[in-house]
C-alpha positions in Angstrom: 16.1 15.7 -16.0 19.5 15.7 -14.2 19.9 14.3 -10.9 20.7 17.9 -9.6 18.0 19.1 -7.5 15.2 20.5 -9.0 13.3 23.7 -8.0 9.7 24.6 -9.2 11.4 27.1 -11.8 14.1 25.3 -12.9 11.9 22.1 -13.6 9.6 24.5 -15.4 12.3 26.1 -17.5 14.0 22.6 -18.6 10.6 21.3 -19.8 9.9 24.7 -21.7 12.9 24.3 -23.3 12.6 20.8 -24.1 9.2 21.1 -25.7 11.1 24.3 -27.7 9.2 26.8 -26.4 10.1 30.4 -25.8 9.3 32.0 -22.3 6.9 34.1 -24.2 5.3 31.3 -25.9 4.6 29.3 -22.8 3.8 32.3 -20.8 0.6 33.2 -23.5 -0.6 29.8 -22.6 -0.7 30.1 -18.6 -3.8 31.9 -17.4 -4.3 33.5 -14.3 -7.3 33.0 -12.2 -8.3 36.3 -13.0 -7.8 36.1 -16.8 -5.5 36.6 -19.4 -2.1 35.1 -19.5 1.1 35.9 -17.2 3.7 37.9 -18.3 7.2 36.6 -19.8 8.7 38.6 -16.9 6.5 36.9 -14.6 7.6 33.6 -16.3 11.2 34.6 -16.1 11.0 35.4 -12.5 9.4 31.8 -11.6 12.3 30.1 -13.9 14.9 31.9 -11.8 13.2 31.3 -8.5 12.6 34.8 -7.8 8.7 34.0 -7.8 6.7 31.1 -6.8 3.4 30.2 -8.5 0.3 32.4 -7.1 -2.0 29.9 -7.3 -3.2 26.2 -7.4 -4.8 27.4 -10.6 -1.6 28.4 -11.9 0.3 25.1 -10.8 -2.6 23.5 -12.7 -1.8 25.5 -15.8 1.5 24.9 -15.9 0.8 20.9 -15.4 -1.6 20.9 -18.3 0.2 23.3 -21.1 3.7 21.3 -20.3 1.9 18.0 -20.0 3.4 17.0 -16.3 2.3 15.7 -13.7 0.4 18.7 -11.2 1.5 16.4 -8.1 5.1 16.8 -9.3 4.7 20.5 -9.2 3.1 20.8 -6.1 5.7 19.0 -4.7 8.3 21.4 -6.2 6.4 24.1 -5.0 6.2 23.0 -1.7 2.5 23.0 -1.6 -0.2 20.2 -1.0 -2.7 19.7 -3.8 -6.4 21.4 -2.7 -8.1 17.6 -2.8 -5.8 16.5 -0.2 -6.0 19.8 1.6 -9.9 19.5 1.6 -9.6 15.7 2.7 -9.8 17.1 6.2 -7.6 14.2 7.4 -6.6 13.7 11.1 -3.6 14.9 12.3 -2.0 11.1 12.7 -3.0 10.1 9.0 -1.3 13.2 8.0 1.8 12.6 9.8 1.5 8.7 8.9 1.4 9.8 5.0 4.4 12.0 5.5 6.4 9.1 7.0 5.9 6.7 4.4 6.8 9.4 1.7 10.1 9.7 3.5 10.3 6.1 3.8 10.1 5.8 -0.1 12.8 8.9 -0.7 16.0 8.4 -2.4 18.0 9.0 1.2 18.7 5.7 2.0 22.4 5.2 1.5 23.2 9.1 0.1 24.4 11.8 1.8 
């Protein structure tokens, strides 16, 4: 992937294209929580950042089908994975974790 800023949608689109899948082919593999696949139009809206994945389930589906890390998809979607949310961490530990994350980011020396 390029060094430009990735959104959830652009990342999904880039990986899909790299795999040689059409939007219709990928959409048929992504199951909604209530059953049945998402539509190609819904996927198009996601890839163009007009919509976000509607649930943790959908993020997991994209990760599985595209063989990419679910944690990275959660990051791009601006969400915290359900297992982390359910850990019931105290506020100080959450703040320390985000501070550690920021220290490891690529912001030093850039900008």
